PyMOL commands that place a pseudoatom at each C-alpha (Angstrom):
pseudoatom trace, name=CA, resn=MET, resi=1, chain=A, elem=C, hetatm=0, pos=[14.465, 28.304, 13.894]
pseudoatom trace, name=CA, resn=LYS, resi=2, chain=A, elem=C, hetatm=0, pos=[14.037, 25.332, 16.193]
pseudoatom trace, name=CA, resn=THR, resi=3, chain=A, elem=C, hetatm=0, pos=[11.879, 22.449, 15.116]
pseudoatom trace, name=CA, resn=ALA, resi=4, chain=A, elem=C, hetatm=0, pos=[9.660, 20.240, 17.260]
pseudoatom trace, name=CA, resn=TYR, resi=5, chain=A, elem=C, hetatm=0, pos=[12.382, 17.606, 17.058]
pseudoatom trace, name=CA, resn=ASP, resi=6, chain=A, elem=C, hetatm=0, pos=[14.921, 20.078, 18.455]
pseudoatom trace, name=CA, resn=TYR, resi=7, chain=A, elem=C, hetatm=0, pos=[12.702, 20.528, 21.499]
pseudoatom trace, name=CA, resn=ILE, resi=8, chain=A, elem=C, hetatm=0, pos=[12.407, 16.764, 21.971]
pseudoatom trace, name=CA, resn=HIS, resi=9, chain=A, elem=C, hetatm=0, pos=[16.198, 16.497, 21.929]
pseudoatom trace, name=CA, resn=GLU, resi=10, chain=A, elem=C, hetatm=0, pos=[16.575, 19.369, 24.389]
pseudoatom trace, name=CA, resn=ASN, resi=11, chain=A, elem=C, hetatm=0, pos=[13.905, 17.912, 26.667]
pseudoatom trace, name=CA, resn=TYR, resi=12, chain=A, elem=C, hetatm=0, pos=[15.588, 14.527, 26.574]
pseudoatom trace, name=CA, resn=LYS, resi=13, chain=A, elem=C, hetatm=0, pos=[18.938, 15.998, 27.605]
pseudoatom trace, name=CA, resn=ARG, resi=14, chain=A, elem=C, hetatm=0, pos=[17.314, 18.053, 30.372]
pseudoatom trace, name=CA, resn=ILE, resi=15, chain=A, elem=C, hetatm=0, pos=[15.384, 15.078, 31.756]
pseudoatom trace, name=CA, resn=CYS, resi=16, chain=A, elem=C, hetatm=0, pos=[18.493, 12.883, 31.730]
pseudoatom trace, name=CA, resn=ALA, resi=17, chain=A, elem=C, hetatm=0, pos=[20.426, 15.586, 33.583]
pseudoatom trace, name=CA, resn=GLU, resi=18, chain=A, elem=C, hetatm=0, pos=[17.659, 15.975, 36.165]
pseudoatom trace, name=CA, resn=ILE, resi=19, chain=A, elem=C, hetatm=0, pos=[17.502, 12.205, 36.692]
pseudoatom trace, name=CA, resn=GLU, resi=20, chain=A, elem=C, hetatm=0, pos=[21.246, 12.148, 37.312]
pseudoatom trace, name=CA, resn=GLU, resi=21, chain=A, elem=C, hetatm=0, pos=[20.958, 15.119, 39.669]
pseudoatom trace, name=CA, resn=ALA, resi=22, chain=A, elem=C, hetatm=0, pos=[18.197, 13.375, 41.635]
pseudoatom trace, name=CA, resn=LYS, resi=23, chain=A, elem=C, hetatm=0, pos=[20.276, 10.202, 41.842]
pseudoatom trace, name=CA, resn=ILE, resi=24, chain=A, elem=C, hetatm=0, pos=[23.285, 12.140, 43.159]
pseudoatom trace, name=CA, resn=ARG, resi=25, chain=A, elem=C, hetatm=0, pos=[21.122, 13.897, 45.723]
pseudoatom trace, name=CA, resn=TYR, resi=26, chain=A, elem=C, hetatm=0, pos=[18.976, 11.008, 46.933]
pseudoatom trace, name=CA, resn=ARG, resi=27, chain=A, elem=C, hetatm=0, pos=[20.367, 7.645, 45.847]
pseudoatom trace, name=CA, resn=SER, resi=28, chain=A, elem=C, hetatm=0, pos=[23.468, 5.486, 45.764]
pseudoatom trace, name=CA, resn=PRO, resi=29, chain=A, elem=C, hetatm=0, pos=[25.894, 6.032, 42.858]
pseudoatom trace, name=CA, resn=GLY, resi=30, chain=A, elem=C, hetatm=0, pos=[25.228, 2.609, 41.349]
pseudoatom trace, name=CA, resn=ASP, resi=31, chain=A, elem=C, hetatm=0, pos=[21.427, 2.888, 41.335]
pseudoatom trace, name=CA, resn=GLU, resi=32, chain=A, elem=C, hetatm=0, pos=[19.819, 2.675, 37.920]
pseudoatom trace, name=CA, resn=VAL, resi=33, chain=A, elem=C, hetatm=0, pos=[16.735, 4.680, 36.960]
pseudoatom trace, name=CA, resn=ALA, resi=34, chain=A, elem=C, hetatm=0, pos=[15.248, 3.884, 33.561]
pseudoatom trace, name=CA, resn=LEU, resi=35, chain=A, elem=C, hetatm=0, pos=[13.610, 6.608, 31.473]
pseudoatom trace, name=CA, resn=MET, resi=36, chain=A, elem=C, hetatm=0, pos=[10.460, 5.642, 29.596]
pseudoatom trace, name=CA, resn=ALA, resi=37, chain=A, elem=C, hetatm=0, pos=[8.929, 7.724, 26.799]
pseudoatom trace, name=CA, resn=VAL, resi=38, chain=A, elem=C, hetatm=0, pos=[5.127, 7.627, 27.097]
pseudoatom trace, name=CA, resn=THR, resi=39, chain=A, elem=C, hetatm=0, pos=[3.793, 7.664, 23.556]
pseudoatom trace, name=CA, resn=LYS, resi=40, chain=A, elem=C, hetatm=0, pos=[0.056, 8.293, 23.920]
pseudoatom trace, name=CA, resn=THR, resi=41, chain=A, elem=C, hetatm=0, pos=[-1.108, 10.461, 20.966]
pseudoatom trace, name=CA, resn=VAL, resi=42, chain=A, elem=C, hetatm=0, pos=[2.499, 10.969, 19.829]
pseudoatom trace, name=CA, resn=ALA, resi=43, chain=A, elem=C, hetatm=0, pos=[3.235, 10.416, 16.130]
pseudoatom trace, name=CA, resn=PRO, resi=44, chain=A, elem=C, hetatm=0, pos=[5.602, 7.535, 15.314]
pseudoatom trace, name=CA, resn=GLU, resi=45, chain=A, elem=C, hetatm=0, pos=[8.029, 9.979, 13.684]
pseudoatom trace, name=CA, resn=ALA, resi=46, chain=A, elem=C, hetatm=0, pos=[8.378, 11.880, 16.949]
pseudoatom trace, name=CA, resn=VAL, resi=47, chain=A, elem=C, hetatm=0, pos=[8.751, 8.634, 18.892]
pseudoatom trace, name=CA, resn=ASN, resi=48, chain=A, elem=C, hetatm=0, pos=[11.480, 7.477, 16.536]
pseudoatom trace, name=CA, resn=HIS, resi=49, chain=A, elem=C, hetatm=0, pos=[13.273, 10.778, 16.955]
pseudoatom trace, name=CA, resn=ALA, resi=50, chain=A, elem=C, hetatm=0, pos=[13.227, 10.279, 20.718]
pseudoatom trace, name=CA, resn=ILE, resi=51, chain=A, elem=C, hetatm=0, pos=[14.720, 6.828, 20.166]
pseudoatom trace, name=CA, resn=SER, resi=52, chain=A, elem=C, hetatm=0, pos=[17.452, 8.389, 18.034]
pseudoatom trace, name=CA, resn=CYS, resi=53, chain=A, elem=C, hetatm=0, pos=[18.196, 10.737, 20.942]
pseudoatom trace, name=CA, resn=GLY, resi=54, chain=A, elem=C, hetatm=0, pos=[18.742, 7.791, 23.269]
pseudoatom trace, name=CA, resn=ILE, resi=55, chain=A, elem=C, hetatm=0, pos=[15.333, 6.583, 24.489]
pseudoatom trace, name=CA, resn=ARG, resi=56, chain=A, elem=C, hetatm=0, pos=[15.313, 2.806, 24.826]
pseudoatom trace, name=CA, resn=LEU, resi=57, chain=A, elem=C, hetatm=0, pos=[11.949, 2.247, 26.493]
pseudoatom trace, name=CA, resn=LEU, resi=58, chain=A, elem=C, hetatm=0, pos=[8.438, 3.077, 25.223]
pseudoatom trace, name=CA, resn=GLY, resi=59, chain=A, elem=C, hetatm=0, pos=[5.224, 3.079, 27.256]
pseudoatom trace, name=CA, resn=GLU, resi=60, chain=A, elem=C, hetatm=0, pos=[1.935, 2.344, 25.478]
pseudoatom trace, name=CA, resn=ASN, resi=61, chain=A, elem=C, hetatm=0, pos=[-1.443, 3.263, 27.010]
pseudoatom trace, name=CA, resn=ARG, resi=62, chain=A, elem=C, hetatm=0, pos=[-3.978, 2.086, 24.433]
pseudoatom trace, name=CA, resn=VAL, resi=63, chain=A, elem=C, hetatm=0, pos=[-4.133, -1.192, 22.569]
pseudoatom trace, name=CA, resn=GLN, resi=64, chain=A, elem=C, hetatm=0, pos=[-5.802, 0.194, 19.440]
pseudoatom trace, name=CA, resn=GLU, resi=65, chain=A, elem=C, hetatm=0, pos=[-3.387, 3.100, 19.162]
pseudoatom trace, name=CA, resn=TYR, resi=66, chain=A, elem=C, hetatm=0, pos=[-0.410, 0.817, 19.610]
pseudoatom trace, name=CA, resn=GLU, resi=67, chain=A, elem=C, hetatm=0, pos=[-1.723, -1.505, 16.918]
pseudoatom trace, name=CA, resn=SER, resi=68, chain=A, elem=C, hetatm=0, pos=[-1.937, 1.411, 14.490]
pseudoatom trace, name=CA, resn=LYS, resi=69, chain=A, elem=C, hetatm=0, pos=[1.622, 2.599, 15.156]
pseudoatom trace, name=CA, resn=LYS, resi=70, chain=A, elem=C, hetatm=0, pos=[3.771, -0.387, 16.035]
pseudoatom trace, name=CA, resn=ALA, resi=71, chain=A, elem=C, hetatm=0, pos=[4.881, -1.211, 12.491]
pseudoatom trace, name=CA, resn=LEU, resi=72, chain=A, elem=C, hetatm=0, pos=[6.282, 2.316, 12.161]
pseudoatom trace, name=CA, resn=TYR, resi=73, chain=A, elem=C, hetatm=0, pos=[8.374, 2.247, 15.339]
pseudoatom trace, name=CA, resn=ASP, resi=74, chain=A, elem=C, hetatm=0, pos=[12.129, 1.829, 15.391]
pseudoatom trace, name=CA, resn=PRO, resi=75, chain=A, elem=C, hetatm=0, pos=[12.380, -1.776, 16.678]
pseudoatom trace, name=CA, resn=SER, resi=76, chain=A, elem=C, hetatm=0, pos=[15.450, -1.062, 18.797]
pseudoatom trace, name=CA, resn=ALA, resi=77, chain=A, elem=C, hetatm=0, pos=[13.316, 0.224, 21.701]
pseudoatom trace, name=CA, resn=SER, resi=78, chain=A, elem=C, hetatm=0, pos=[11.664, -2.057, 24.232]
pseudoatom trace, name=CA, resn=VAL, resi=79, chain=A, elem=C, hetatm=0, pos=[7.883, -1.647, 24.627]
pseudoatom trace, name=CA, resn=HIS, resi=80, chain=A, elem=C, hetatm=0, pos=[5.869, -1.802, 27.858]
pseudoatom trace, name=CA, resn=PHE, resi=81, chain=A, elem=C, hetatm=0, pos=[2.102, -1.595, 28.237]
pseudoatom trace, name=CA, resn=ILE, resi=82, chain=A, elem=C, hetatm=0, pos=[1.252, 0.894, 30.989]
pseudoatom trace, name=CA, resn=GLY, resi=83, chain=A, elem=C, hetatm=0, pos=[-2.447, 1.674, 30.492]
pseudoatom trace, name=CA, resn=HIS, resi=84, chain=A, elem=C, hetatm=0, pos=[-5.573, 0.017, 31.798]
pseudoatom trace, name=CA, resn=LEU, resi=85, chain=A, elem=C, hetatm=0, pos=[-5.785, -3.332, 30.027]
pseudoatom trace, name=CA, resn=GLN, resi=86, chain=A, elem=C, hetatm=0, pos=[-9.045, -5.141, 29.345]
pseudoatom trace, name=CA, resn=THR, resi=87, chain=A, elem=C, hetatm=0, pos=[-8.900, -8.920, 29.357]
pseudoatom trace, name=CA, resn=ASN, resi=88, chain=A, elem=C, hetatm=0, pos=[-10.297, -9.156, 25.824]
pseudoatom trace, name=CA, resn=LYS, resi=89, chain=A, elem=C, hetatm=0, pos=[-7.417, -7.009, 24.505]
pseudoatom trace, name=CA, resn=VAL, resi=90, chain=A, elem=C, hetatm=0, pos=[-4.549, -9.021, 25.979]
pseudoatom trace, name=CA, resn=LYS, resi=91, chain=A, elem=C, hetatm=0, pos=[-4.313, -11.307, 22.941]
pseudoatom trace, name=CA, resn=TYR, resi=92, chain=A, elem=C, hetatm=0, pos=[-3.511, -8.350, 20.674]
pseudoatom trace, name=CA, resn=ILE, resi=93, chain=A, elem=C, hetatm=0, pos=[-0.395, -7.231, 22.549]
pseudoatom trace, name=CA, resn=ILE, resi=94, chain=A, elem=C, hetatm=0, pos=[0.932, -10.351, 24.240]
pseudoatom trace, name=CA, resn=GLU, resi=95, chain=A, elem=C, hetatm=0, pos=[3.599, -11.097, 21.639]
pseudoatom trace, name=CA, resn=ASP, resi=96, chain=A, elem=C, hetatm=0, pos=[4.999, -7.562, 21.560]
pseudoatom trace, name=CA, resn=MET, resi=97, chain=A, elem=C, hetatm=0, pos=[5.258, -6.455, 25.175]
pseudoatom trace, name=CA, resn=ASP, resi=98, chain=A, elem=C, hetatm=0, pos=[8.470, -6.902, 27.124]
pseudoatom trace, name=CA, resn=LEU, resi=99, chain=A, elem=C, hetatm=0, pos=[6.566, -5.910, 30.264]
pseudoatom trace, name=CA, resn=ILE, resi=100, chain=A, elem=C, hetatm=0, pos=[2.913, -5.306, 31.162]
pseudoatom trace, name=CA, resn=GLN, resi=101, chain=A, elem=C, hetatm=0, pos=[2.918, -2.806, 34.009]
pseudoatom trace, name=CA, resn=SER, resi=102, chain=A, elem=C, hetatm=0, pos=[-0.790, -2.534, 34.750]
pseudoatom trace, name=CA, resn=VAL, resi=103, chain=A, elem=C, hetatm=0, pos=[-1.888, -5.878, 36.201]
pseudoatom trace, name=CA, resn=ASP, resi=104, chain=A, elem=C, hetatm=0, pos=[-4.460, -5.099, 38.879]
pseudoatom trace, name=CA, resn=SER, resi=105, chain=A, elem=C, hetatm=0, pos=[-6.594, -8.223, 39.245]
pseudoatom trace, name=CA, resn=VAL, resi=106, chain=A, elem=C, hetatm=0, pos=[-6.374, -12.007, 39.323]
pseudoatom trace, name=CA, resn=ARG, resi=107, chain=A, elem=C, hetatm=0, pos=[-8.754, -12.131, 36.357]
pseudoatom trace, name=CA, resn=LEU, resi=108, chain=A, elem=C, hetatm=0, pos=[-6.425, -10.054, 34.203]
pseudoatom trace, name=CA, resn=ALA, resi=109, chain=A, elem=C, hetatm=0, pos=[-3.386, -11.991, 35.367]
pseudoatom trace, name=CA, resn=MET, resi=110, chain=A, elem=C, hetatm=0, pos=[-5.084, -15.267, 34.445]
pseudoatom trace, name=CA, resn=GLU, resi=111, chain=A, elem=C, hetatm=0, pos=[-5.800, -14.004, 30.933]
pseudoatom trace, name=CA, resn=ILE, resi=112, chain=A, elem=C, hetatm=0, pos=[-2.223, -12.806, 30.491]
pseudoatom trace, name=CA, resn=ASN, resi=113, chain=A, elem=C, hetatm=0, pos=[-0.986, -16.190, 31.681]
pseudoatom trace, name=CA, resn=LYS, resi=114, chain=A, elem=C, hetatm=0, pos=[-3.343, -17.946, 29.253]
pseudoatom trace, name=CA, resn=GLN, resi=115, chain=A, elem=C, hetatm=0, pos=[-2.334, -15.829, 26.260]
pseudoatom trace, name=CA, resn=ALA, resi=116, chain=A, elem=C, hetatm=0, pos=[1.367, -16.052, 27.125]
pseudoatom trace, name=CA, resn=GLN, resi=117, chain=A, elem=C, hetatm=0, pos=[1.079, -19.811, 27.233]
pseudoatom trace, name=CA, resn=ARG, resi=118, chain=A, elem=C, hetatm=0, pos=[-0.657, -19.751, 23.855]
pseudoatom trace, name=CA, resn=VAL, resi=119, chain=A, elem=C, hetatm=0, pos=[2.240, -17.927, 22.198]
pseudoatom trace, name=CA, resn=GLY, resi=120, chain=A, elem=C, hetatm=0, pos=[4.933, -19.776, 24.112]
pseudoatom trace, name=CA, resn=LYS, resi=121, chain=A, elem=C, hetatm=0, pos=[6.411, -17.018, 26.249]
pseudoatom trace, name=CA, resn=ILE, resi=122, chain=A, elem=C, hetatm=0, pos=[6.890, -16.046, 29.869]
pseudoatom trace, name=CA, resn=GLN, resi=123, chain=A, elem=C, hetatm=0, pos=[5.305, -12.600, 30.258]
pseudoatom trace, name=CA, resn=ASN, resi=124, chain=A, elem=C, hetatm=0, pos=[6.971, -10.176, 32.643]
pseudoatom trace, name=CA, resn=VAL, resi=125, chain=A, elem=C, hetatm=0, pos=[4.477, -8.051, 34.574]
pseudoatom trace, name=CA, resn=LEU, resi=126, chain=A, elem=C, hetatm=0, pos=[4.175, -5.466, 37.332]
pseudoatom trace, name=CA, resn=ALA, resi=127, chain=A, elem=C, hetatm=0, pos=[1.340, -5.306, 39.819]
pseudoatom trace, name=CA, resn=GLU, resi=128, chain=A, elem=C, hetatm=0, pos=[-0.351, -1.909, 39.624]
pseudoatom trace, name=CA, resn=VAL, resi=129, chain=A, elem=C, hetatm=0, pos=[-1.199, -0.423, 43.026]
pseudoatom trace, name=CA, resn=ASN, resi=130, chain=A, elem=C, hetatm=0, pos=[-3.837, 2.246, 43.575]
pseudoatom trace, name=CA, resn=ILE, resi=131, chain=A, elem=C, hetatm=0, pos=[-1.837, 3.849, 46.360]
pseudoatom trace, name=CA, resn=GLY, resi=132, chain=A, elem=C, hetatm=0, pos=[-4.221, 6.794, 46.752]
pseudoatom trace, name=CA, resn=GLY, resi=133, chain=A, elem=C, hetatm=0, pos=[-7.393, 4.720, 46.786]
pseudoatom trace, name=CA, resn=GLU, resi=134, chain=A, elem=C, hetatm=0, pos=[-8.873, 6.796, 43.955]
pseudoatom trace, name=CA, resn=GLU, resi=135, chain=A, elem=C, hetatm=0, pos=[-12.099, 5.475, 42.465]
pseudoatom trace, name=CA, resn=SER, resi=136, chain=A, elem=C, hetatm=0, pos=[-11.209, 6.947, 39.068]
pseudoatom trace, name=CA, resn=LYS, resi=137, chain=A, elem=C, hetatm=0, pos=[-8.002, 4.924, 38.777]
pseudoatom trace, name=CA, resn=SER, resi=138, chain=A, elem=C, hetatm=0, pos=[-7.271, 1.265, 38.279]
pseudoatom trace, name=CA, resn=GLY, resi=139, chain=A, elem=C, hetatm=0, pos=[-4.905, -0.644, 40.510]
pseudoatom trace, name=CA, resn=VAL, resi=140, chain=A, elem=C, hetatm=0, pos=[-5.161, -3.072, 43.377]
pseudoatom trace, name=CA, resn=HIS, resi=141, chain=A, elem=C, hetatm=0, pos=[-5.751, -1.701, 46.879]
pseudoatom trace, name=CA, resn=PRO, resi=142, chain=A, elem=C, hetatm=0, pos=[-2.558, -1.912, 48.961]
pseudoatom trace, name=CA, resn=ASP, resi=143, chain=A, elem=C, hetatm=0, pos=[-4.266, -4.228, 51.449]
pseudoatom trace, name=CA, resn=ALA, resi=144, chain=A, elem=C, hetatm=0, pos=[-5.048, -6.692, 48.651]
pseudoatom trace, name=CA, resn=LEU, resi=145, chain=A, elem=C, hetatm=0, pos=[-1.604, -6.609, 47.011]
pseudoatom trace, name=CA, resn=THR, resi=146, chain=A, elem=C, hetatm=0, pos=[-0.092, -9.596, 48.793]
pseudoatom trace, name=CA, resn=GLU, resi=147, chain=A, elem=C, hetatm=0, pos=[-3.049, -11.784, 47.861]
pseudoatom trace, name=CA, resn=LEU, resi=148, chain=A, elem=C, hetatm=0, pos=[-2.760, -10.761, 44.197]
pseudoatom trace, name=CA, resn=LEU, resi=149, chain=A, elem=C, hetatm=0, pos=[0.979, -11.454, 44.178]
pseudoatom trace, name=CA, resn=CYS, resi=150, chain=A, elem=C, hetatm=0, pos=[0.476, -14.876, 45.742]
pseudoatom trace, name=CA, resn=GLU, resi=151, chain=A, elem=C, hetatm=0, pos=[-2.044, -15.752, 43.037]
pseudoatom trace, name=CA, resn=MET, resi=152, chain=A, elem=C, hetatm=0, pos=[0.255, -14.572, 40.257]
pseudoatom trace, name=CA, resn=ALA, resi=153, chain=A, elem=C, hetatm=0, pos=[3.212, -16.458, 41.703]
pseudoatom trace, name=CA, resn=GLU, resi=154, chain=A, elem=C, hetatm=0, pos=[1.359, -19.696, 40.905]
pseudoatom trace, name=CA, resn=MET, resi=155, chain=A, elem=C, hetatm=0, pos=[0.872, -18.850, 37.229]
pseudoatom trace, name=CA, resn=PRO, resi=156, chain=A, elem=C, hetatm=0, pos=[3.570, -20.555, 35.129]
pseudoatom trace, name=CA, resn=ASN, resi=157, chain=A, elem=C, hetatm=0, pos=[3.622, -18.082, 32.230]
pseudoatom trace, name=CA, resn=ILE, resi=158, chain=A, elem=C, hetatm=0, pos=[3.839, -14.911, 34.328]
pseudoatom trace, name=CA, resn=ARG, resi=159, chain=A, elem=C, hetatm=0, pos=[6.858, -13.467, 36.105]
pseudoatom trace, name=CA, resn=VAL, resi=160, chain=A, elem=C, hetatm=0, pos=[6.225, -10.607, 38.517]
pseudoatom trace, name=CA, resn=LYS, resi=161, chain=A, elem=C, hetatm=0, pos=[9.045, -8.070, 38.296]
pseudoatom trace, name=CA, resn=GLY, resi=162, chain=A, elem=C, hetatm=0, pos=[7.842, -5.384, 40.697]
pseudoatom trace, name=CA, resn=LEU, resi=163, chain=A, elem=C, hetatm=0, pos=[5.207, -2.728, 41.275]
pseudoatom trace, name=CA, resn=MET, resi=164, chain=A, elem=C, hetatm=0, pos=[3.749, 0.273, 39.449]
pseudoatom trace, name=CA, resn=THR, resi=165, chain=A, elem=C, hetatm=0, pos=[1.653, 3.181, 40.666]
pseudoatom trace, name=CA, resn=ILE, resi=166, chain=A, elem=C, hetatm=0, pos=[0.163, 6.517, 39.640]
pseudoatom trace, name=CA, resn=PRO, resi=167, chain=A, elem=C, hetatm=0, pos=[-0.151, 8.607, 42.817]
pseudoatom trace, name=CA, resn=PRO, resi=168, chain=A, elem=C, hetatm=0, pos=[-2.850, 11.257, 43.178]
pseudoatom trace, name=CA, resn=PRO, resi=169, chain=A, elem=C, hetatm=0, pos=[-1.934, 14.588, 41.550]
pseudoatom trace, name=CA, resn=GLY, resi=170, chain=A, elem=C, hetatm=0, pos=[-0.706, 17.576, 43.492]
pseudoatom trace, name=CA, resn=ASP, resi=171, chain=A, elem=C, hetatm=0, pos=[1.355, 17.263, 46.644]
pseudoatom trace, name=CA, resn=ASN, resi=172, chain=A, elem=C, hetatm=0, pos=[1.832, 13.516, 46.395]
pseudoatom trace, name=CA, resn=GLU, resi=173, chain=A, elem=C, hetatm=0, pos=[4.972, 13.048, 48.497]
pseudoatom trace, name=CA, resn=LYS, resi=174, chain=A, elem=C, hetatm=0, pos=[2.942, 11.205, 51.141]
pseudoatom trace, name=CA, resn=PHE, resi=175, chain=A, elem=C, hetatm=0, pos=[1.813, 8.621, 48.589]
pseudoatom trace, name=CA, resn=LEU, resi=176, chain=A, elem=C, hetatm=0, pos=[5.270, 8.225, 47.062]
pseudoatom trace, name=CA, resn=CYS, resi=177, chain=A, elem=C, hetatm=0, pos=[6.595, 7.530, 50.542]
pseudoatom trace, name=CA, resn=GLU, resi=178, chain=A, elem=C, hetatm=0, pos=[3.801, 5.017, 51.223]
pseudoatom trace, name=CA, resn=MET, resi=179, chain=A, elem=C, hetatm=0, pos=[4.498, 3.281, 47.921]
pseudoatom trace, name=CA, resn=GLN, resi=180, chain=A, elem=C, hetatm=0, pos=[8.199, 3.017, 48.684]
pseudoatom trace, name=CA, resn=GLN, resi=181, chain=A, elem=C, hetatm=0, pos=[7.423, 1.457, 52.059]
pseudoatom trace, name=CA, resn=LEU, resi=182, chain=A, elem=C, hetatm=0, pos=[4.988, -1.002, 50.478]
pseudoatom trace, name=CA, resn=TYR, resi=183, chain=A, elem=C, hetatm=0, pos=[7.615, -1.942, 47.904]
pseudoatom trace, name=CA, resn=LEU, resi=184, chain=A, elem=C, hetatm=0, pos=[10.219, -2.500, 50.616]
pseudoatom trace, name=CA, resn=ASP, resi=185, chain=A, elem=C, hetatm=0, pos=[7.797, -4.512, 52.734]
pseudoatom trace, name=CA, resn=ILE, resi=186, chain=A, elem=C, hetatm=0, pos=[6.997, -6.840, 49.832]
pseudoatom trace, name=CA, resn=SER, resi=187, chain=A, elem=C, hetatm=0, pos=[10.696, -7.128, 48.978]
pseudoatom trace, name=CA, resn=CYS, resi=188, chain=A, elem=C, hetatm=0, pos=[11.500, -8.220, 52.536]
pseudoatom trace, name=CA, resn=LYS, resi=189, chain=A, elem=C, hetatm=0, pos=[8.983, -11.067, 52.345]
pseudoatom trace, name=CA, resn=ASN, resi=190, chain=A, elem=C, hetatm=0, pos=[11.096, -12.840, 49.686]
pseudoatom trace, name=CA, resn=MET, resi=191, chain=A, elem=C, hetatm=0, pos=[7.992, -14.379, 48.134]
pseudoatom trace, name=CA, resn=ASP, resi=192, chain=A, elem=C, hetatm=0, pos=[8.534, -17.322, 45.799]
pseudoatom trace, name=CA, resn=ASN, resi=193, chain=A, elem=C, hetatm=0, pos=[8.491, -16.368, 42.093]
pseudoatom trace, name=CA, resn=ILE, resi=194, chain=A, elem=C, hetatm=0, pos=[8.123, -12.665, 42.957]
pseudoatom trace, name=CA, resn=ASP, resi=195, chain=A, elem=C, hetatm=0, pos=[10.958, -10.325, 41.987]
pseudoatom trace, name=CA, resn=MET, resi=196, chain=A, elem=C, hetatm=0, pos=[10.877, -6.762, 43.323]
pseudoatom trace, name=CA, resn=GLY, resi=197, chain=A, elem=C, hetatm=0, pos=[13.446, -5.394, 40.888]
pseudoatom trace, name=CA, resn=VAL, resi=198, chain=A, elem=C, hetatm=0, pos=[11.224, -2.627, 39.450]
pseudoatom trace, name=CA, resn=LEU, resi=199, chain=A, elem=C, hetatm=0, pos=[9.362, 0.207, 41.132]
pseudoatom trace, name=CA, resn=SER, resi=200, chain=A, elem=C, hetatm=0, pos=[7.688, 2.167, 38.338]
pseudoatom trace, name=CA, resn=MET, resi=201, chain=A, elem=C, hetatm=0, pos=[6.499, 5.549, 39.566]
pseudoatom trace, name=CA, resn=GLY, resi=202, chain=A, elem=C, hetatm=0, pos=[7.043, 9.159, 38.634]
pseudoatom trace, name=CA, resn=MET, resi=203, chain=A, elem=C, hetatm=0, pos=[5.811, 11.104, 35.628]
pseudoatom trace, name=CA, resn=SER, resi=204, chain=A, elem=C, hetatm=0, pos=[6.543, 14.497, 34.056]
pseudoatom trace, name=CA, resn=SER, resi=205, chain=A, elem=C, hetatm=0, pos=[5.479, 16.484, 37.111]
pseudoatom trace, name=CA, resn=ASP, resi=206, chain=A, elem=C, hetatm=0, pos=[7.064, 14.425, 39.875]
pseudoatom trace, name=CA, resn=TYR, resi=207, chain=A, elem=C, hetatm=0, pos=[9.828, 12.176, 38.582]
pseudoatom trace, name=CA, resn=ALA, resi=208, chain=A, elem=C, hetatm=0, pos=[12.624, 13.750, 40.638]
pseudoatom trace, name=CA, resn=LYS, resi=209, chain=A, elem=C, hetatm=0, pos=[10.578, 13.299, 43.808]
pseudoatom trace, name=CA, resn=ALA, resi=210, chain=A, elem=C, hetatm=0, pos=[9.731, 9.716, 42.777]
pseudoatom trace, name=CA, resn=ILE, resi=211, chain=A, elem=C, hetatm=0, pos=[13.447, 8.980, 42.408]
pseudoatom trace, name=CA, resn=GLN, resi=212, chain=A, elem=C, hetatm=0, pos=[13.922, 10.264, 45.949]
pseudoatom trace, name=CA, resn=TYR, resi=213, chain=A, elem=C, hetatm=0, pos=[11.446, 7.628, 47.090]
pseudoatom trace, name=CA, resn=GLY, resi=214, chain=A, elem=C, hetatm=0, pos=[13.035, 4.715, 45.309]
pseudoatom trace, name=CA, resn=SER, resi=215, chain=A, elem=C, hetatm=0, pos=[11.619, 4.677, 41.779]
pseudoatom trace, name=CA, resn=THR, resi=216, chain=A, elem=C, hetatm=0, pos=[13.648, 2.612, 39.332]
pseudoatom trace, name=CA, resn=LEU, resi=217, chain=A, elem=C, hetatm=0, pos=[11.619, 3.616, 36.246]
pseudoatom trace, name=CA, resn=VAL, resi=218, chain=A, elem=C, hetatm=0, pos=[10.059, 6.989, 35.446]
pseudoatom trace, name=CA, resn=ARG, resi=219, chain=A, elem=C, hetatm=0, pos=[7.418, 7.451, 32.748]
pseudoatom trace, name=CA, resn=ILE, resi=220, chain=A, elem=C, hetatm=0, pos=[7.658, 10.772, 30.882]
pseudoatom trace, name=CA, resn=GLY, resi=221, chain=A, elem=C, hetatm=0, pos=[5.248, 11.934, 28.179]
pseudoatom trace, name=CA, resn=THR, resi=222, chain=A, elem=C, hetatm=0, pos=[4.494, 15.659, 28.195]
pseudoatom trace, name=CA, resn=GLY, resi=223, chain=A, elem=C, hetatm=0, pos=[7.900, 16.524, 29.644]
pseudoatom trace, name=CA, resn=LEU, resi=224, chain=A, elem=C, hetatm=0, pos=[9.579, 14.899, 26.661]
pseudoatom trace, name=CA, resn=PHE, resi=225, chain=A, elem=C, hetatm=0, pos=[7.197, 15.437, 23.733]
pseudoatom trace, name=CA, resn=GLY, resi=226, chain=A, elem=C, hetatm=0, pos=[5.311, 18.546, 24.819]
pseudoatom trace, name=CA, resn=ALA, resi=227, chain=A, elem=C, hetatm=0, pos=[1.583, 18.991, 25.387]
pseudoatom trace, name=CA, resn=ARG, resi=228, chain=A, elem=C, hetatm=0, pos=[0.312, 16.186, 23.139]
pseudoatom trace, name=CA, resn=ILE, resi=229, chain=A, elem=C, hetatm=0, pos=[0.617, 18.049, 19.856]
pseudoatom trace, name=CA, resn=TYR, resi=230, chain=A, elem=C, hetatm=0, pos=[1.853, 15.123, 17.740]
pseudoatom trace, name=CA, resn=LYS, resi=231, chain=A, elem=C, hetatm=0, pos=[-1.339, 13.474, 16.476]
for i in range(1, 231): cmd.bond("trace and resi %d" % i, "trace and resi %d" % (i + 1))
show_as sticks, trace
zoom trace
């Protein structure tokens, strides 16, 4: 009888195959697309099994949950923060995160810069864009993105590495296309201290389509671990 871990392994192999298929269909042979395991509500044992299967990148949504699990994680995986981040919580994660993907305001960027300076590091970040203009989601409005990037470019302990988005659910091809164009437009500006090496978009329901529209990092939770049963 198959165990939950067997399903994680099978899901991992399937997702990797589908990423490769999407790359062959839509992208250049040398393009890299990173696979992130989103760990919200997933037990550390299941996360560690995913790492043993080949996962090298974890995405954390909640500061308190991460704090409760981080000591149990296999340290070989890199950790990104992908959830909405309050300024008063930055100090708890600043030393651990290789990348903070959800920077959506100058105020938050200033706090990250301050806390990074305190611990003596340069913090890599992505600017989160609310590409669908949804009131229920965080993220900077596309029209305000350039201003945010210019502000962050002046902060000595932050390095902008690209953009992140969560498009509206459903038929979101329009928004994926708009996000790709925004990413390309920013890239063409060659802004000082702004690197557009990462476009983080695509989740369990749309990662193949996101790869079609230029994603370099897809964030998979349910598709890898199942419907949040590991609590």
